[in-house]
C-alpha positions as CSV (number, residue, x, y, z in Angstrom):
1,M,48.8,15.0,-10.5
2,E,47.6,12.7,-13.3
3,K,45.0,11.2,-11.0
4,I,43.6,14.6,-10.2
5,K,43.3,15.4,-13.9
6,K,41.6,12.1,-14.6
7,F,39.2,12.7,-11.7
8,F,38.1,16.0,-13.0
9,S,37.8,14.7,-16.5
10,D,35.6,11.8,-15.3
11,A,33.6,14.2,-13.2
12,K,32.9,16.4,-16.3
13,I,31.9,13.3,-18.3
14,E,29.4,12.2,-15.6
15,L,28.0,15.7,-15.2
16,D,27.3,15.8,-19.0
17,K,25.1,12.7,-18.4
18,V,22.9,14.4,-15.8
19,I,19.5,15.4,-16.9
20,F,18.4,18.5,-14.9
21,P,14.7,19.2,-14.3
22,T,12.9,21.9,-16.2
23,K,11.3,24.9,-14.5
24,I,7.9,23.3,-14.9
25,Q,9.1,20.0,-13.3
26,V,10.6,22.0,-10.4
27,R,7.4,24.0,-9.9
28,Q,5.2,20.9,-10.0
29,A,7.4,19.2,-7.4
30,F,7.3,22.2,-5.2
31,V,3.5,22.5,-5.4
32,A,3.2,18.7,-4.6
33,V,5.5,19.0,-1.6
34,V,3.7,22.0,-0.2
35,L,0.3,20.3,-0.7
36,V,1.4,17.1,1.0
37,V,3.0,18.9,3.9
38,T,-0.2,21.0,4.3
39,V,-2.5,18.0,4.3
40,I,-0.4,16.1,6.7
41,S,-0.1,19.1,9.0
42,I,-3.9,19.6,9.1
43,F,-4.4,15.9,9.7
44,L,-1.9,15.9,12.6
45,A,-3.5,19.1,14.1
46,L,-6.9,17.4,14.0
47,V,-5.6,14.3,15.7
48,D,-3.9,16.4,18.3
49,L,-7.1,18.3,19.0
50,L,-9.0,15.0,19.2
51,M,-6.5,13.5,21.6
52,S,-6.4,16.6,23.7
53,A,-10.2,16.6,24.0
54,I,-10.2,12.9,24.9
55,V,-7.6,13.3,27.6
56,S,-9.0,16.5,29.1
57,T,-12.5,15.0,29.4
58,T,-11.3,11.8,31.1
59,I,-9.1,13.5,33.7
């Protein structure tokens, strides 16, 4: 039982050290992820279209 108490005590101490992001940081990260995913998706779509055009004209 003493080990369980020590575990939770240590866990609380470690959680007090955590620095959680602010709303602004979360929003900026969200926008960055959406932007990068969008750009990569458009790039891959263009590559797919190009490859499809190349394959369809050679067959």
